[in-house]
Each structure stands twice: as structure tokens, then as C-alpha cells.
C-alpha positions, 0 to 999 in steps of 0.5 A, spaced: 500 500 500 502 506 498 504 511 503 500 517 505 505 522 503 505 519 496 498 518 496 497 526 497 502 527 492 499 524 487 492 527 489 495 534 488 497 532 481 491 529 479 487 535 482 492 539 478 490 535 471 483 536 473 484 544 474 488 544 467 483 541 463 477 546 466 481 552 464 478 556 458 483 555 452 483 559 445 482 555 439 489 556 436 491 552 442 487 547 441 489 547 433 496 546 436 494 541 440 491 537 434 497 538 430 502 535 436 497 529 437 497 528 429 504 528 429 506 524 435 500 519 435 496 522 440 490 521 436 491 514 435 491 513 443 483 516 443 481 510 438 476 505 442 478 499 446 475 493 444 472 489 450 472 482 447 465 481 447 465 482 439 457 483 438 458 489 443 464 492 440 461 491 433 455 496 436 459 500 439 463 502 433 470 498 436 469 498 444 470 503 450 472 510 448 477 514 452 473 520 456 467 516 457 463 513 463 460 506 462 455 504 467 453 496 467 447 495 471 443 488 473 440 484 479 444 480 484 447 474 481 446 476 474 454 476 472 456 484 472 462 482 476 463 476 471 462 481 465 467 487 467 472 482 470 472 479 463 472 485 459 478 487 464 482 481 462 481 482 455 483 489 455 489 487 459 491 482 454 490 487 448 495 491 451 492 496 456 493 498 463 487 496 467 486 498 474 480 493 477 477 496 483 473 491 487 469 494 493 466 487 494 471 481 494 478 480 495 483 480 490 484 472 491 477 471 489 478 475 483 484 471 481 480 465 482 475 467 477 481 469 472 484 462 473 478 458 471 477 463 465 484 462 463 484 454 464 479 453 458 483 459 454 479 465 451 478 462 444 477 455 446 472 451 442 470 446 448 469 449 455 469 442 458 477 442 457 478 447 463 477 447 470 471 449 473 471 455 478 469 451 484 475 446 482 480 451 482 478 453 489 478 446 491 485 445 488 488 451 491 485 449 498 488 442 498 495 444 495 495 449 501 495 443 506 501 439 503 508 440 505 512 444 500 506 447 497 507 452 492 504 455 485 509 451 481 507 444 485 500 446 484 500 447 476 504 441 475 499 437 479 493 440 474 496 441 467 490 446 465 492 451 471 499 451 468 496 453 461 492 458 465 498 461 469 502 461 462 496 465 459 495 470 465 503 471 465 502 475 458 498 480 461 499 479 469 503 486 469 498 490 466 492 488 470 492 491 477 487 488 482 485 493 488 481 491 494 477 497 495 475 500 502 468 503 503 472 507 508 478 510 504 478 508 497 475 515 495 475 518 488 481 522 490 485 515 491 482 513 485 485 519 481 492 518 484 492 511 482 490 512 475 495 518 475 501 513 477 499 508 472 498 513 466 505 516 468 508 509 469 506 507 462 505 513 458 505 509 451 499 504 453 492 506 454 489 506 461 482 503 463 479 504 470 473 499 472 469 500 479 465 494 482 461 497 484 459 505 484 455 505 490 460 503 495 465 509 493 466 513 499 464 520 499 468 526 504 465 529 507 460 524 508 453 526 506 446 523 508 442 522 502 444 516 498 442 520 492 447 526 493 452 521 495 451 517 488 451 524 484 458 526 487 461 519 485 458 519 478 460 526 477 467 524 479 468 518 475 465 522 469 470 528 471 476 522 471 474 520 465 474 526 461 480 529 465 485 523 464 482 521 457 481 514 459 475 509 459 471 508 466 467 502 467 462 502 473 457 497 476 451 500 478 446 496 483 439 496 482 433 499 486 428 495 490 423 496 484 428 494 479 429 487 483 421 486 483 420 488 476 419 483 470 425 487 466 430 491 469 431 498 465 435 504 465 430 508 470 431 502 475 438 504 477 439 506 484 442 513 485 438 518 482 438 522 475 445 524 475 446 516 473 442 517 467 445 524 465 452 523 466 453 516 463 455 516 456 454 508 455 449 504 459 448 497 459 443 493 463 443 485 464 437 481 464 436 474 465 433 472 458 428 467 460 425 472 464 424 477 459 422 474 453 414 474 451 410 469 452 409 466 445 416 464 446 415 460 452 409 456 450 410 453 444 417 450 445 418 448 452 425 445 450 427 452 447 424 456 453 429 452 457 435 454 453 433 461 455 436 460 462 443 459 459 443 466 456 443 473 459 441 479 455 445 485 455 441 491 453 444 498 450 439 503 453 444 509 452 449 510 448 451 518 447 456 516 441 452 511 437 446 506 436 442 505 442 436 500 444 440 494 442 439 488 445 444 483 445 445 476 448 451 472 451 451 465 453 453 464 461 459 460 462 459 461 470 462 454 472 468 458 468 467 465 471 465 467 464 461 468 458 462 466 451 465 472 448 461 472 441 454 474 442 449 475 437 442 480 437 436 477 440 432 474 435 426 473 440 421 479 442 422 481 449 417 484 454 417 492 455 412 497 458 408 497 452 407 489 451 406 488 459 400 493 458 397 490 453 
């Protein structure tokens, strides 16, 4: 963990960058900046970064855009952490420097999921070739009870984990896992970490993931959750803009959304700032819950298969297409989704259909 002195120094740097980005600048200066960016390759650094979810990247015209805030909402157990961690892994494997801050789980929990994901290979045709998440945990627990326990001994015993460790080694120094604290890992601390990461690896794009937004502390403390979430979402958007990087944050659903037949954008917990500040909002729903009745009545076998899929709806996209429904197959036994995905062919319920 960084010292308080170092954190304070980084925070001052982050604050200075933010202040500089909000100062008025004449167009002549902006034209000079554009010329410099064209000459040194800076324009190329603002290209979208592919998430590795191919159908999603296609709709987003390439992926996540620097300077934009993406929110991912869904109910409990829907796969929000699974999707964001898989995105983080894909971005790191493609060369980006990724900071994944999780306020819910320890780093080892996330590492176990990465090992399960990598054990079957990100492009493997058969998922049964890998090690299931529960078995990854069991192998590690059993290995820890033996004499001369080590990571080398573990991977020698389980060849699929050896492949996982080898694949992870290709990006391990670019993916940073951080156990966030609801007490002290606030926006200032996140800014300091990002400035440090950007300055250390200036040639590579940086991406921030926050799991999840409602857990980020605010100082001085405020009583209203709406006010607190407003400060956090505005702060994350400022980070994205001032540092010129994509920020992705998981957002919890409110109690009404958890009871609704289909979770929608207005069910995200925290007030209107979430809807206004975000550039891209993805909502996850279980497919079997949101297809219309005619898809369930006449083909029971097909209806049963819907349980294996989630629907990822692009409900807001400031830079392109929106109101697009994509589906991805769940492979939660390996802590991942199948990355290809496709547009949803079936009719999904919405407020109009429910009212009929």
C-alpha cells in the first residue's frame, strides 16, 4: 500500500490535471494541440478499446472510448462482476493498463475467477477442457495443506492451471487488482492511482473499472444516498474526461428494479445524475425472464435454453446506436461468458407489451 505522503502527492497532481483541463483555452491552442497529437500519435491513443465481447464492440463502433463513463447495471447474481472482470482481462491482454477496483471481494477471489477463465483459454472451442471455478478453489485449498506447497507444485499437479498461469503471465503486469475500502478508497485515491499508472506507462492506454459505484466513499460524508451517488458519478465522469481514459462502473439496482419483470435504465439506484452523466449504459437481464410469452409456450425445450443466456441491453449510448439488445451465453462454472454474442432474435417484454 502506498504511503500517505505519496498518496497526497499524487492527489495534488491529479487535482492539478483536473484544474488544467477546466481552464478556458483559445482555439489556436487547441489547433496546436491537434497538430502535436497528429504528429506524435496522440490521436491514435483516443481510438476505442475493444472489450472482447465482439457483438458489443461491433455496436459500439470498436469498444470503450477514452473520456467516457460506462455504467453496467443488473440484479444480484446476474454476472456484472463476471462481465467487467472479463472485459478487464481482455483489455489487459490487448495491451492496456487496467486498474480493477473491487469494493466487494478480495483480490484472491478475483484471481480465482481469472484462473478458471484462463484454464479453458479465451478462444477455446470446448469449455469442458478447463477447470471449473469451484475446482480451482478446491485445488488451491488442498495444495495449501501439503508440505512444500507452492504455485509451481500446484500447476504441475493440474496441467490446465499451468496453461492458465502461462496465459495470465502475458498480461499479469498490466492488470492491477485493488481491494477497495468503503472507508478510504475515495475518488481522490482513485485519481492518484490512475495518475501513477498513466505516468508509469505513458505509451499504453489506461482503463479504470469500479465494482461497484455505490460503495465509493464520499468526504465529507453526506446523508442522502442520492447526493452521495451524484458526487461519485460526477467524479468518475470528471476522471474520465480529465485523464482521457475509459471508466467502467457497476451500478446496483433499486428495490423496484429487483421486483420488476425487466430491469431498465430508470431502475438504477442513485438518482438522475446516473442517467445524465453516463455516456454508455448497459443493463443485464436474465433472458428467460424477459422474453414474451409466445416464446415460452410453444417450445418448452427452447424456453429452457433461455436460462443459459443473459441479455445485455444498450439503453444509452451518447456516441452511437442505442436500444440494442444483445445476448451472451453464461459460462459461470468458468467465471465467464462466451465472448461472441449475437442480437436477440426473440421479442422481449417492455412497458408497452406488459400493458397490453
